[in-house]
C-alpha positions, 0 to 999 in steps of 0.5 A: 610542148610549151604551154602557159598555165596560171597557178596560185602563187602559194601553189607555184612556190610549194611545187617549186620547193617540192621539185627542189627537195626531190631533186627534179625540175619543176616541169618534171614535177608538173608532168608527173602530177598531171600523169598521176591525175589523168591516170586515176580511175574516174567515176562516172556521174551517178555511178554507185559504189560496190561493197564486197562481198557481192553475195551476202551469207548467213554463215560467212566462211562456211565454204573453204574454196580454193581457186582450183575448186572455184574453177572446177565449179565454174567449168561444171556450171558452164558445161551444164548450161552449154549441154542444156542449150544444145538440147533445145 
């Protein structure tokens, strides 16, 4: 698709030089830049940042849990919740 955009002269020159140095066409550089920018994860206005760990511990690293152990714990918890719901 053809389109026309107005770029500041300095930015246009930098983009053209960058394309030449990378051995690509200007339109390819612009396409890649747009794909990169559009593909970035956008943050919703008012969204809060999450810091890890989500659960704080007074003794971090106390439990040595492998992925298999975590899986077993989750299965047991899910089974217990299901059984409790069945009893209701």
